[in-house]
mmCIF entry with sequence, helices, sheets and N, C-alpha, C, O atoms, coordinates in Angstrom:
data_MODEL
# 
_entry.id   MODEL 
# 
_entity.id                         1 
_entity.type                       polymer 
_entity.pdbx_number_of_molecules   1 
# 
_entity_poly.entity_id                      1 
_entity_poly.type                           'polypeptide(L)' 
_entity_poly.nstd_linkage                   no 
_entity_poly.nstd_monomer                   no 
_entity_poly.pdbx_seq_one_letter_code       MSRRTIYNWMTSGKVQYVRTAGGSVRIFADTLWRGPEAKSVDPWTDELLRRGA 
_entity_poly.pdbx_seq_one_letter_code_can   MSRRTIYNWMTSGKVQYVRTAGGSVRIFADTLWRGPEAKSVDPWTDELLRRGA 
_entity_poly.pdbx_strand_id                 A 
# 
loop_
_entity_poly_seq.entity_id 
_entity_poly_seq.num 
_entity_poly_seq.mon_id 
_entity_poly_seq.hetero 
1 1  MET n 
1 2  SER n 
1 3  ARG n 
1 4  ARG n 
1 5  THR n 
1 6  ILE n 
1 7  TYR n 
1 8  ASN n 
1 9  TRP n 
1 10 MET n 
1 11 THR n 
1 12 SER n 
1 13 GLY n 
1 14 LYS n 
1 15 VAL n 
1 16 GLN n 
1 17 TYR n 
1 18 VAL n 
1 19 ARG n 
1 20 THR n 
1 21 ALA n 
1 22 GLY n 
1 23 GLY n 
1 24 SER n 
1 25 VAL n 
1 26 ARG n 
1 27 ILE n 
1 28 PHE n 
1 29 ALA n 
1 30 ASP n 
1 31 THR n 
1 32 LEU n 
1 33 TRP n 
1 34 ARG n 
1 35 GLY n 
1 36 PRO n 
1 37 GLU n 
1 38 ALA n 
1 39 LYS n 
1 40 SER n 
1 41 VAL n 
1 42 ASP n 
1 43 PRO n 
1 44 TRP n 
1 45 THR n 
1 46 ASP n 
1 47 GLU n 
1 48 LEU n 
1 49 LEU n 
1 50 ARG n 
1 51 ARG n 
1 52 GLY n 
1 53 ALA n 
# 
_struct_asym.id          A 
_struct_asym.entity_id   1 
# 
loop_
_struct_conf.conf_type_id 
_struct_conf.id 
_struct_conf.pdbx_PDB_helix_id 
_struct_conf.beg_label_comp_id 
_struct_conf.beg_label_asym_id 
_struct_conf.beg_label_seq_id 
_struct_conf.pdbx_beg_PDB_ins_code 
_struct_conf.end_label_comp_id 
_struct_conf.end_label_asym_id 
_struct_conf.end_label_seq_id 
_struct_conf.pdbx_end_PDB_ins_code 
_struct_conf.beg_auth_comp_id 
_struct_conf.beg_auth_asym_id 
_struct_conf.beg_auth_seq_id 
_struct_conf.end_auth_comp_id 
_struct_conf.end_auth_asym_id 
_struct_conf.end_auth_seq_id 
_struct_conf.pdbx_PDB_helix_class 
_struct_conf.details 
_struct_conf.pdbx_PDB_helix_length 
HELX_P HELX_P1 AA1 ARG A 3  ? SER A 12 ? ARG A 3  SER A 12 1 ? 10 
HELX_P HELX_P2 AA2 ALA A 29 ? LEU A 32 ? ALA A 29 LEU A 32 1 ? 4  
HELX_P HELX_P3 AA3 PRO A 43 ? ARG A 51 ? PRO A 43 ARG A 51 1 ? 9  
# 
_struct_conf_type.id          HELX_P 
_struct_conf_type.criteria    ? 
_struct_conf_type.reference   ? 
# 
_struct_sheet.id               AA1 
_struct_sheet.type             ? 
_struct_sheet.number_strands   2 
_struct_sheet.details          ? 
# 
_struct_sheet_order.sheet_id     AA1 
_struct_sheet_order.range_id_1   1 
_struct_sheet_order.range_id_2   2 
_struct_sheet_order.offset       ? 
_struct_sheet_order.sense        anti-parallel 
# 
loop_
_struct_sheet_range.sheet_id 
_struct_sheet_range.id 
_struct_sheet_range.beg_label_comp_id 
_struct_sheet_range.beg_label_asym_id 
_struct_sheet_range.beg_label_seq_id 
_struct_sheet_range.pdbx_beg_PDB_ins_code 
_struct_sheet_range.end_label_comp_id 
_struct_sheet_range.end_label_asym_id 
_struct_sheet_range.end_label_seq_id 
_struct_sheet_range.pdbx_end_PDB_ins_code 
_struct_sheet_range.beg_auth_comp_id 
_struct_sheet_range.beg_auth_asym_id 
_struct_sheet_range.beg_auth_seq_id 
_struct_sheet_range.end_auth_comp_id 
_struct_sheet_range.end_auth_asym_id 
_struct_sheet_range.end_auth_seq_id 
AA1 1 TYR A 17 ? ARG A 19 ? TYR A 17 ARG A 19 
AA1 2 VAL A 25 ? ILE A 27 ? VAL A 25 ILE A 27 
# 
loop_
_atom_site.group_PDB 
_atom_site.id 
_atom_site.type_symbol 
_atom_site.label_atom_id 
_atom_site.label_alt_id 
_atom_site.label_comp_id 
_atom_site.label_asym_id 
_atom_site.label_entity_id 
_atom_site.label_seq_id 
_atom_site.pdbx_PDB_ins_code 
_atom_site.Cartn_x 
_atom_site.Cartn_y 
_atom_site.Cartn_z 
_atom_site.occupancy 
_atom_site.B_iso_or_equiv 
_atom_site.pdbx_formal_charge 
_atom_site.auth_seq_id 
_atom_site.auth_comp_id 
_atom_site.auth_asym_id 
_atom_site.auth_atom_id 
_atom_site.pdbx_PDB_model_num 
ATOM 1   N N  . MET A 1 1  ? 24.301 15.425 14.432 1.00 0.00 ? 1  MET A N  1 
ATOM 2   C CA . MET A 1 1  ? 23.852 15.073 13.106 1.00 0.00 ? 1  MET A CA 1 
ATOM 3   C C  . MET A 1 1  ? 24.758 15.792 12.119 1.00 0.00 ? 1  MET A C  1 
ATOM 4   O O  . MET A 1 1  ? 25.120 16.953 12.311 1.00 0.00 ? 1  MET A O  1 
ATOM 5   N N  . SER A 1 2  ? 25.110 15.086 11.074 1.00 0.00 ? 2  SER A N  1 
ATOM 6   C CA . SER A 1 2  ? 26.041 15.660 10.108 1.00 0.00 ? 2  SER A CA 1 
ATOM 7   C C  . SER A 1 2  ? 25.313 16.419 8.994  1.00 0.00 ? 2  SER A C  1 
ATOM 8   O O  . SER A 1 2  ? 24.109 16.258 8.795  1.00 0.00 ? 2  SER A O  1 
ATOM 9   N N  . ARG A 1 3  ? 26.054 17.225 8.298  1.00 0.00 ? 3  ARG A N  1 
ATOM 10  C CA . ARG A 1 3  ? 25.526 17.953 7.150  1.00 0.00 ? 3  ARG A CA 1 
ATOM 11  C C  . ARG A 1 3  ? 25.073 16.965 6.078  1.00 0.00 ? 3  ARG A C  1 
ATOM 12  O O  . ARG A 1 3  ? 24.056 17.182 5.419  1.00 0.00 ? 3  ARG A O  1 
ATOM 13  N N  . ARG A 1 4  ? 25.821 15.887 5.904  1.00 0.00 ? 4  ARG A N  1 
ATOM 14  C CA . ARG A 1 4  ? 25.477 14.871 4.910  1.00 0.00 ? 4  ARG A CA 1 
ATOM 15  C C  . ARG A 1 4  ? 24.120 14.251 5.224  1.00 0.00 ? 4  ARG A C  1 
ATOM 16  O O  . ARG A 1 4  ? 23.347 13.971 4.309  1.00 0.00 ? 4  ARG A O  1 
ATOM 17  N N  . THR A 1 5  ? 23.819 14.032 6.501  1.00 0.00 ? 5  THR A N  1 
ATOM 18  C CA . THR A 1 5  ? 22.523 13.485 6.897  1.00 0.00 ? 5  THR A CA 1 
ATOM 19  C C  . THR A 1 5  ? 21.404 14.400 6.432  1.00 0.00 ? 5  THR A C  1 
ATOM 20  O O  . THR A 1 5  ? 20.406 13.936 5.882  1.00 0.00 ? 5  THR A O  1 
ATOM 21  N N  . ILE A 1 6  ? 21.567 15.694 6.649  1.00 0.00 ? 6  ILE A N  1 
ATOM 22  C CA . ILE A 1 6  ? 20.547 16.658 6.225  1.00 0.00 ? 6  ILE A CA 1 
ATOM 23  C C  . ILE A 1 6  ? 20.365 16.611 4.715  1.00 0.00 ? 6  ILE A C  1 
ATOM 24  O O  . ILE A 1 6  ? 19.233 16.599 4.233  1.00 0.00 ? 6  ILE A O  1 
ATOM 25  N N  . TYR A 1 7  ? 21.465 16.585 3.957  1.00 0.00 ? 7  TYR A N  1 
ATOM 26  C CA . TYR A 1 7  ? 21.358 16.513 2.500  1.00 0.00 ? 7  TYR A CA 1 
ATOM 27  C C  . TYR A 1 7  ? 20.681 15.214 2.059  1.00 0.00 ? 7  TYR A C  1 
ATOM 28  O O  . TYR A 1 7  ? 19.896 15.215 1.110  1.00 0.00 ? 7  TYR A O  1 
ATOM 29  N N  . ASN A 1 8  ? 20.979 14.119 2.737  1.00 0.00 ? 8  ASN A N  1 
ATOM 30  C CA . ASN A 1 8  ? 20.306 12.845 2.415  1.00 0.00 ? 8  ASN A CA 1 
ATOM 31  C C  . ASN A 1 8  ? 18.811 12.949 2.681  1.00 0.00 ? 8  ASN A C  1 
ATOM 32  O O  . ASN A 1 8  ? 18.004 12.459 1.892  1.00 0.00 ? 8  ASN A O  1 
ATOM 33  N N  . TRP A 1 9  ? 18.439 13.581 3.783  1.00 0.00 ? 9  TRP A N  1 
ATOM 34  C CA . TRP A 1 9  ? 17.020 13.768 4.098  1.00 0.00 ? 9  TRP A CA 1 
ATOM 35  C C  . TRP A 1 9  ? 16.343 14.623 3.035  1.00 0.00 ? 9  TRP A C  1 
ATOM 36  O O  . TRP A 1 9  ? 15.207 14.351 2.646  1.00 0.00 ? 9  TRP A O  1 
ATOM 37  N N  . MET A 1 10 ? 17.036 15.654 2.566  1.00 0.00 ? 10 MET A N  1 
ATOM 38  C CA . MET A 1 10 ? 16.476 16.510 1.529  1.00 0.00 ? 10 MET A CA 1 
ATOM 39  C C  . MET A 1 10 ? 16.244 15.704 0.257  1.00 0.00 ? 10 MET A C  1 
ATOM 40  O O  . MET A 1 10 ? 15.182 15.807 -0.358 1.00 0.00 ? 10 MET A O  1 
ATOM 41  N N  . THR A 1 11 ? 17.216 14.913 -0.136 1.00 0.00 ? 11 THR A N  1 
ATOM 42  C CA . THR A 1 11 ? 17.124 14.110 -1.349 1.00 0.00 ? 11 THR A CA 1 
ATOM 43  C C  . THR A 1 11 ? 16.001 13.084 -1.263 1.00 0.00 ? 11 THR A C  1 
ATOM 44  O O  . THR A 1 11 ? 15.296 12.844 -2.243 1.00 0.00 ? 11 THR A O  1 
ATOM 45  N N  . SER A 1 12 ? 15.836 12.480 -0.090 1.00 0.00 ? 12 SER A N  1 
ATOM 46  C CA . SER A 1 12 ? 14.827 11.433 0.069  1.00 0.00 ? 12 SER A CA 1 
ATOM 47  C C  . SER A 1 12 ? 13.435 11.983 0.351  1.00 0.00 ? 12 SER A C  1 
ATOM 48  O O  . SER A 1 12 ? 12.466 11.224 0.367  1.00 0.00 ? 12 SER A O  1 
ATOM 49  N N  . GLY A 1 13 ? 13.317 13.308 0.576  1.00 0.00 ? 13 GLY A N  1 
ATOM 50  C CA . GLY A 1 13 ? 12.017 13.911 0.826  1.00 0.00 ? 13 GLY A CA 1 
ATOM 51  C C  . GLY A 1 13 ? 11.586 13.894 2.284  1.00 0.00 ? 13 GLY A C  1 
ATOM 52  O O  . GLY A 1 13 ? 10.430 14.187 2.589  1.00 0.00 ? 13 GLY A O  1 
ATOM 53  N N  . LYS A 1 14 ? 12.496 13.558 3.186  1.00 0.00 ? 14 LYS A N  1 
ATOM 54  C CA . LYS A 1 14 ? 12.139 13.529 4.607  1.00 0.00 ? 14 LYS A CA 1 
ATOM 55  C C  . LYS A 1 14 ? 11.949 14.921 5.186  1.00 0.00 ? 14 LYS A C  1 
ATOM 56  O O  . LYS A 1 14 ? 11.216 15.094 6.160  1.00 0.00 ? 14 LYS A O  1 
ATOM 57  N N  . VAL A 1 15 ? 12.597 15.909 4.598  1.00 0.00 ? 15 VAL A N  1 
ATOM 58  C CA . VAL A 1 15 ? 12.404 17.295 5.025  1.00 0.00 ? 15 VAL A CA 1 
ATOM 59  C C  . VAL A 1 15 ? 12.061 18.127 3.805  1.00 0.00 ? 15 VAL A C  1 
ATOM 60  O O  . VAL A 1 15 ? 12.496 17.826 2.694  1.00 0.00 ? 15 VAL A O  1 
ATOM 61  N N  . GLN A 1 16 ? 11.287 19.163 4.014  1.00 0.00 ? 16 GLN A N  1 
ATOM 62  C CA . GLN A 1 16 ? 10.926 20.072 2.937  1.00 0.00 ? 16 GLN A CA 1 
ATOM 63  C C  . GLN A 1 16 ? 11.838 21.287 3.005  1.00 0.00 ? 16 GLN A C  1 
ATOM 64  O O  . GLN A 1 16 ? 12.192 21.760 4.085  1.00 0.00 ? 16 GLN A O  1 
ATOM 65  N N  . TYR A 1 17 ? 12.207 21.777 1.845  1.00 0.00 ? 17 TYR A N  1 
ATOM 66  C CA . TYR A 1 17 ? 13.136 22.897 1.785  1.00 0.00 ? 17 TYR A CA 1 
ATOM 67  C C  . TYR A 1 17 ? 12.902 23.701 0.517  1.00 0.00 ? 17 TYR A C  1 
ATOM 68  O O  . TYR A 1 17 ? 12.204 23.261 -0.397 1.00 0.00 ? 17 TYR A O  1 
ATOM 69  N N  . VAL A 1 18 ? 13.491 24.875 0.480  1.00 0.00 ? 18 VAL A N  1 
ATOM 70  C CA . VAL A 1 18 ? 13.528 25.686 -0.732 1.00 0.00 ? 18 VAL A CA 1 
ATOM 71  C C  . VAL A 1 18 ? 14.945 26.216 -0.888 1.00 0.00 ? 18 VAL A C  1 
ATOM 72  O O  . VAL A 1 18 ? 15.689 26.366 0.081  1.00 0.00 ? 18 VAL A O  1 
ATOM 73  N N  . ARG A 1 19 ? 15.286 26.487 -2.114 1.00 0.00 ? 19 ARG A N  1 
ATOM 74  C CA . ARG A 1 19 ? 16.567 27.149 -2.399 1.00 0.00 ? 19 ARG A CA 1 
ATOM 75  C C  . ARG A 1 19 ? 16.274 28.625 -2.663 1.00 0.00 ? 19 ARG A C  1 
ATOM 76  O O  . ARG A 1 19 ? 15.342 28.963 -3.393 1.00 0.00 ? 19 ARG A O  1 
ATOM 77  N N  . THR A 1 20 ? 17.064 29.475 -2.075 1.00 0.00 ? 20 THR A N  1 
ATOM 78  C CA . THR A 1 20 ? 16.889 30.906 -2.288 1.00 0.00 ? 20 THR A CA 1 
ATOM 79  C C  . THR A 1 20 ? 17.503 31.291 -3.629 1.00 0.00 ? 20 THR A C  1 
ATOM 80  O O  . THR A 1 20 ? 18.193 30.494 -4.266 1.00 0.00 ? 20 THR A O  1 
ATOM 81  N N  . ALA A 1 21 ? 17.243 32.515 -4.041 1.00 0.00 ? 21 ALA A N  1 
ATOM 82  C CA . ALA A 1 21 ? 17.799 33.002 -5.298 1.00 0.00 ? 21 ALA A CA 1 
ATOM 83  C C  . ALA A 1 21 ? 19.330 32.965 -5.274 1.00 0.00 ? 21 ALA A C  1 
ATOM 84  O O  . ALA A 1 21 ? 19.963 32.800 -6.317 1.00 0.00 ? 21 ALA A O  1 
ATOM 85  N N  . GLY A 1 22 ? 19.918 33.114 -4.103 1.00 0.00 ? 22 GLY A N  1 
ATOM 86  C CA . GLY A 1 22 ? 21.374 33.083 -3.970 1.00 0.00 ? 22 GLY A CA 1 
ATOM 87  C C  . GLY A 1 22 ? 21.952 31.686 -3.850 1.00 0.00 ? 22 GLY A C  1 
ATOM 88  O O  . GLY A 1 22 ? 23.169 31.525 -3.763 1.00 0.00 ? 22 GLY A O  1 
ATOM 89  N N  . GLY A 1 23 ? 21.080 30.654 -3.845 1.00 0.00 ? 23 GLY A N  1 
ATOM 90  C CA . GLY A 1 23 ? 21.558 29.278 -3.794 1.00 0.00 ? 23 GLY A CA 1 
ATOM 91  C C  . GLY A 1 23 ? 21.576 28.649 -2.409 1.00 0.00 ? 23 GLY A C  1 
ATOM 92  O O  . GLY A 1 23 ? 21.908 27.472 -2.276 1.00 0.00 ? 23 GLY A O  1 
ATOM 93  N N  . SER A 1 24 ? 21.223 29.412 -1.372 1.00 0.00 ? 24 SER A N  1 
ATOM 94  C CA . SER A 1 24 ? 21.168 28.854 -0.025 1.00 0.00 ? 24 SER A CA 1 
ATOM 95  C C  . SER A 1 24 ? 19.959 27.939 0.114  1.00 0.00 ? 24 SER A C  1 
ATOM 96  O O  . SER A 1 24 ? 19.001 28.034 -0.654 1.00 0.00 ? 24 SER A O  1 
ATOM 97  N N  . VAL A 1 25 ? 20.014 27.065 1.087  1.00 0.00 ? 25 VAL A N  1 
ATOM 98  C CA . VAL A 1 25 ? 18.911 26.146 1.350  1.00 0.00 ? 25 VAL A CA 1 
ATOM 99  C C  . VAL A 1 25 ? 18.228 26.569 2.640  1.00 0.00 ? 25 VAL A C  1 
ATOM 100 O O  . VAL A 1 25 ? 18.889 26.857 3.638  1.00 0.00 ? 25 VAL A O  1 
ATOM 101 N N  . ARG A 1 26 ? 16.905 26.603 2.613  1.00 0.00 ? 26 ARG A N  1 
ATOM 102 C CA . ARG A 1 26 ? 16.107 26.888 3.814  1.00 0.00 ? 26 ARG A CA 1 
ATOM 103 C C  . ARG A 1 26 ? 15.206 25.690 4.055  1.00 0.00 ? 26 ARG A C  1 
ATOM 104 O O  . ARG A 1 26 ? 14.387 25.337 3.207  1.00 0.00 ? 26 ARG A O  1 
ATOM 105 N N  . ILE A 1 27 ? 15.361 25.068 5.215  1.00 0.00 ? 27 ILE A N  1 
ATOM 106 C CA . ILE A 1 27 ? 14.558 23.902 5.581  1.00 0.00 ? 27 ILE A CA 1 
ATOM 107 C C  . ILE A 1 27 ? 13.398 24.374 6.438  1.00 0.00 ? 27 ILE A C  1 
ATOM 108 O O  . ILE A 1 27 ? 13.579 25.176 7.354  1.00 0.00 ? 27 ILE A O  1 
ATOM 109 N N  . PHE A 1 28 ? 12.197 23.871 6.137  1.00 0.00 ? 28 PHE A N  1 
ATOM 110 C CA . PHE A 1 28 ? 11.028 24.212 6.927  1.00 0.00 ? 28 PHE A CA 1 
ATOM 111 C C  . PHE A 1 28 ? 11.113 23.501 8.271  1.00 0.00 ? 28 PHE A C  1 
ATOM 112 O O  . PHE A 1 28 ? 11.161 22.272 8.326  1.00 0.00 ? 28 PHE A O  1 
ATOM 113 N N  . ALA A 1 29 ? 11.131 24.273 9.352  1.00 0.00 ? 29 ALA A N  1 
ATOM 114 C CA . ALA A 1 29 ? 11.326 23.723 10.692 1.00 0.00 ? 29 ALA A CA 1 
ATOM 115 C C  . ALA A 1 29 ? 10.274 22.689 11.052 1.00 0.00 ? 29 ALA A C  1 
ATOM 116 O O  . ALA A 1 29 ? 10.586 21.699 11.715 1.00 0.00 ? 29 ALA A O  1 
ATOM 117 N N  . ASP A 1 30 ? 9.031  22.898 10.627 1.00 0.00 ? 30 ASP A N  1 
ATOM 118 C CA . ASP A 1 30 ? 7.995  21.930 11.008 1.00 0.00 ? 30 ASP A CA 1 
ATOM 119 C C  . ASP A 1 30 ? 8.231  20.563 10.381 1.00 0.00 ? 30 ASP A C  1 
ATOM 120 O O  . ASP A 1 30 ? 7.706  19.570 10.886 1.00 0.00 ? 30 ASP A O  1 
ATOM 121 N N  . THR A 1 31 ? 9.005  20.472 9.296  1.00 0.00 ? 31 THR A N  1 
ATOM 122 C CA . THR A 1 31 ? 9.281  19.161 8.708  1.00 0.00 ? 31 THR A CA 1 
ATOM 123 C C  . THR A 1 31 ? 10.347 18.400 9.487  1.00 0.00 ? 31 THR A C  1 
ATOM 124 O O  . THR A 1 31 ? 10.474 17.186 9.331  1.00 0.00 ? 31 THR A O  1 
ATOM 125 N N  . LEU A 1 32 ? 11.106 19.089 10.314 1.00 0.00 ? 32 LEU A N  1 
ATOM 126 C CA . LEU A 1 32 ? 12.113 18.400 11.126 1.00 0.00 ? 32 LEU A CA 1 
ATOM 127 C C  . LEU A 1 32 ? 11.481 17.633 12.277 1.00 0.00 ? 32 LEU A C  1 
ATOM 128 O O  . LEU A 1 32 ? 12.087 16.693 12.793 1.00 0.00 ? 32 LEU A O  1 
ATOM 129 N N  . TRP A 1 33 ? 10.292 18.008 12.684 1.00 0.00 ? 33 TRP A N  1 
ATOM 130 C CA . TRP A 1 33 ? 9.660  17.420 13.866 1.00 0.00 ? 33 TRP A CA 1 
ATOM 131 C C  . TRP A 1 33 ? 8.469  16.534 13.549 1.00 0.00 ? 33 TRP A C  1 
ATOM 132 O O  . TRP A 1 33 ? 7.864  15.978 14.466 1.00 0.00 ? 33 TRP A O  1 
ATOM 133 N N  . ARG A 1 34 ? 8.118  16.386 12.293 1.00 0.00 ? 34 ARG A N  1 
ATOM 134 C CA . ARG A 1 34 ? 6.966  15.550 11.951 1.00 0.00 ? 34 ARG A CA 1 
ATOM 135 C C  . ARG A 1 34 ? 7.394  14.089 11.831 1.00 0.00 ? 34 ARG A C  1 
ATOM 136 O O  . ARG A 1 34 ? 8.577  13.787 11.674 1.00 0.00 ? 34 ARG A O  1 
ATOM 137 N N  . GLY A 1 35 ? 6.424  13.196 11.905 1.00 0.00 ? 35 GLY A N  1 
ATOM 138 C CA . GLY A 1 35 ? 6.685  11.781 11.718 1.00 0.00 ? 35 GLY A CA 1 
ATOM 139 C C  . GLY A 1 35 ? 6.862  11.462 10.240 1.00 0.00 ? 35 GLY A C  1 
ATOM 140 O O  . GLY A 1 35 ? 6.462  12.257 9.389  1.00 0.00 ? 35 GLY A O  1 
ATOM 141 N N  . PRO A 1 36 ? 7.451  10.319 9.919  1.00 0.00 ? 36 PRO A N  1 
ATOM 142 C CA . PRO A 1 36 ? 7.703  9.981  8.514  1.00 0.00 ? 36 PRO A CA 1 
ATOM 143 C C  . PRO A 1 36 ? 6.436  9.783  7.695  1.00 0.00 ? 36 PRO A C  1 
ATOM 144 O O  . PRO A 1 36 ? 6.480  9.880  6.469  1.00 0.00 ? 36 PRO A O  1 
ATOM 145 N N  . GLU A 1 37 ? 5.305  9.506  8.346  1.00 0.00 ? 37 GLU A N  1 
ATOM 146 C CA . GLU A 1 37 ? 4.054  9.292  7.618  1.00 0.00 ? 37 GLU A CA 1 
ATOM 147 C C  . GLU A 1 37 ? 3.307  10.588 7.338  1.00 0.00 ? 37 GLU A C  1 
ATOM 148 O O  . GLU A 1 37 ? 2.322  10.585 6.600  1.00 0.00 ? 37 GLU A O  1 
ATOM 149 N N  . ALA A 1 38 ? 3.762  11.695 7.915  1.00 0.00 ? 38 ALA A N  1 
ATOM 150 C CA . ALA A 1 38 ? 3.073  12.980 7.772  1.00 0.00 ? 38 ALA A CA 1 
ATOM 151 C C  . ALA A 1 38 ? 3.190  13.503 6.347  1.00 0.00 ? 38 ALA A C  1 
ATOM 152 O O  . ALA A 1 38 ? 4.217  13.327 5.691  1.00 0.00 ? 38 ALA A O  1 
ATOM 153 N N  . LYS A 1 39 ? 2.149  14.135 5.886  1.00 0.00 ? 39 LYS A N  1 
ATOM 154 C CA . LYS A 1 39 ? 2.123  14.766 4.572  1.00 0.00 ? 39 LYS A CA 1 
ATOM 155 C C  . LYS A 1 39 ? 1.981  16.275 4.757  1.00 0.00 ? 39 LYS A C  1 
ATOM 156 O O  . LYS A 1 39 ? 1.396  16.740 5.735  1.00 0.00 ? 39 LYS A O  1 
ATOM 157 N N  . SER A 1 40 ? 2.513  17.015 3.822  1.00 0.00 ? 40 SER A N  1 
ATOM 158 C CA . SER A 1 40 ? 2.394  18.460 3.871  1.00 0.00 ? 40 SER A CA 1 
ATOM 159 C C  . SER A 1 40 ? 0.948  18.874 3.616  1.00 0.00 ? 40 SER A C  1 
ATOM 160 O O  . SER A 1 40 ? 0.210  18.192 2.904  1.00 0.00 ? 40 SER A O  1 
ATOM 161 N N  . VAL A 1 41 ? 0.559  19.987 4.202  1.00 0.00 ? 41 VAL A N  1 
ATOM 162 C CA . VAL A 1 41 ? -0.759 20.549 3.918  1.00 0.00 ? 41 VAL A CA 1 
ATOM 163 C C  . VAL A 1 41 ? -0.625 21.779 3.030  1.00 0.00 ? 41 VAL A C  1 
ATOM 164 O O  . VAL A 1 41 ? -1.596 22.503 2.812  1.00 0.00 ? 41 VAL A O  1 
ATOM 165 N N  . ASP A 1 42 ? 0.572  22.011 2.523  1.00 0.00 ? 42 ASP A N  1 
ATOM 166 C CA . ASP A 1 42 ? 0.850  23.186 1.705  1.00 0.00 ? 42 ASP A CA 1 
ATOM 167 C C  . ASP A 1 42 ? 1.144  22.757 0.266  1.00 0.00 ? 42 ASP A C  1 
ATOM 168 O O  . ASP A 1 42 ? 2.256  22.312 -0.015 1.00 0.00 ? 42 ASP A O  1 
ATOM 169 N N  . PRO A 1 43 ? 0.188  22.878 -0.644 1.00 0.00 ? 43 PRO A N  1 
ATOM 170 C CA . PRO A 1 43 ? 0.406  22.433 -2.022 1.00 0.00 ? 43 PRO A CA 1 
ATOM 171 C C  . PRO A 1 43 ? 1.528  23.176 -2.730 1.00 0.00 ? 43 PRO A C  1 
ATOM 172 O O  . PRO A 1 43 ? 2.183  22.606 -3.602 1.00 0.00 ? 43 PRO A O  1 
ATOM 173 N N  . TRP A 1 44 ? 1.766  24.439 -2.374 1.00 0.00 ? 44 TRP A N  1 
ATOM 174 C CA . TRP A 1 44 ? 2.855  25.197 -2.993 1.00 0.00 ? 44 TRP A CA 1 
ATOM 175 C C  . TRP A 1 44 ? 4.191  24.550 -2.669 1.00 0.00 ? 44 TRP A C  1 
ATOM 176 O O  . TRP A 1 44 ? 5.034  24.394 -3.553 1.00 0.00 ? 44 TRP A O  1 
ATOM 177 N N  . THR A 1 45 ? 4.396  24.172 -1.416 1.00 0.00 ? 45 THR A N  1 
ATOM 178 C CA . THR A 1 45 ? 5.627  23.514 -0.997 1.00 0.00 ? 45 THR A CA 1 
ATOM 179 C C  . THR A 1 45 ? 5.758  22.155 -1.672 1.00 0.00 ? 45 THR A C  1 
ATOM 180 O O  . THR A 1 45 ? 6.847  21.784 -2.111 1.00 0.00 ? 45 THR A O  1 
ATOM 181 N N  . ASP A 1 46 ? 4.657  21.410 -1.759 1.00 0.00 ? 46 ASP A N  1 
ATOM 182 C CA . ASP A 1 46 ? 4.680  20.108 -2.408 1.00 0.00 ? 46 ASP A CA 1 
ATOM 183 C C  . ASP A 1 46 ? 5.115  20.252 -3.867 1.00 0.00 ? 46 ASP A C  1 
ATOM 184 O O  . ASP A 1 46 ? 5.878  19.428 -4.370 1.00 0.00 ? 46 ASP A O  1 
ATOM 185 N N  . GLU A 1 47 ? 4.635  21.289 -4.544 1.00 0.00 ? 47 GLU A N  1 
ATOM 186 C CA . GLU A 1 47 ? 5.016  21.521 -5.937 1.00 0.00 ? 47 GLU A CA 1 
ATOM 187 C C  . GLU A 1 47 ? 6.508  21.835 -6.038 1.00 0.00 ? 47 GLU A C  1 
ATOM 188 O O  . GLU A 1 47 ? 7.180  21.350 -6.948 1.00 0.00 ? 47 GLU A O  1 
ATOM 189 N N  . LEU A 1 48 ? 7.023  22.629 -5.126 1.00 0.00 ? 48 LEU A N  1 
ATOM 190 C CA . LEU A 1 48 ? 8.467  22.928 -5.136 1.00 0.00 ? 48 LEU A CA 1 
ATOM 191 C C  . LEU A 1 48 ? 9.276  21.663 -4.957 1.00 0.00 ? 48 LEU A C  1 
ATOM 192 O O  . LEU A 1 48 ? 10.298 21.484 -5.620 1.00 0.00 ? 48 LEU A O  1 
ATOM 193 N N  . LEU A 1 49 ? 8.840  20.781 -4.072 1.00 0.00 ? 49 LEU A N  1 
ATOM 194 C CA . LEU A 1 49 ? 9.577  19.533 -3.863 1.00 0.00 ? 49 LEU A CA 1 
ATOM 195 C C  . LEU A 1 49 ? 9.537  18.652 -5.108 1.00 0.00 ? 49 LEU A C  1 
ATOM 196 O O  . LEU A 1 49 ? 10.537 18.021 -5.448 1.00 0.00 ? 49 LEU A O  1 
ATOM 197 N N  . ARG A 1 50 ? 8.404  18.601 -5.785 1.00 0.00 ? 50 ARG A N  1 
ATOM 198 C CA . ARG A 1 50 ? 8.317  17.808 -7.008 1.00 0.00 ? 50 ARG A CA 1 
ATOM 199 C C  . ARG A 1 50 ? 9.277  18.338 -8.078 1.00 0.00 ? 50 ARG A C  1 
ATOM 200 O O  . ARG A 1 50 ? 9.826  17.572 -8.870 1.00 0.00 ? 50 ARG A O  1 
ATOM 201 N N  . ARG A 1 51 ? 9.467  19.634 -8.089 1.00 0.00 ? 51 ARG A N  1 
ATOM 202 C CA . ARG A 1 51 ? 10.354 20.251 -9.071 1.00 0.00 ? 51 ARG A CA 1 
ATOM 203 C C  . ARG A 1 51 ? 11.822 20.163 -8.659 1.00 0.00 ? 51 ARG A C  1 
ATOM 204 O O  . ARG A 1 51 ? 12.705 20.479 -9.456 1.00 0.00 ? 51 ARG A O  1 
ATOM 205 N N  . GLY A 1 52 ? 12.095 19.736 -7.421 1.00 0.00 ? 52 GLY A N  1 
ATOM 206 C CA . GLY A 1 52 ? 13.462 19.645 -6.949 1.00 0.00 ? 52 GLY A CA 1 
ATOM 207 C C  . GLY A 1 52 ? 14.044 20.967 -6.513 1.00 0.00 ? 52 GLY A C  1 
ATOM 208 O O  . GLY A 1 52 ? 15.253 21.183 -6.595 1.00 0.00 ? 52 GLY A O  1 
ATOM 209 N N  . ALA A 1 53 ? 13.185 21.849 -6.050 1.00 0.00 ? 53 ALA A N  1 
ATOM 210 C CA . ALA A 1 53 ? 13.647 23.180 -5.625 1.00 0.00 ? 53 ALA A CA 1 
ATOM 211 C C  . ALA A 1 53 ? 14.610 23.101 -4.469 1.00 0.00 ? 53 ALA A C  1 
ATOM 212 O O  . ALA A 1 53 ? 15.091 24.130 -3.994 1.00 0.00 ? 53 ALA A O  1 
# 
């Protein structure tokens, strides 16, 4: 899998992630293994995704 694929997944919301203060990206491992219909159970993470974190 390419780096571009991961960035596309981030943009489309297929994986959940956060950006660190230094600008690095951290992807939540459990989002890599869930089905496309799965929803997060963490409202804090959902809010970060809405903000484009």
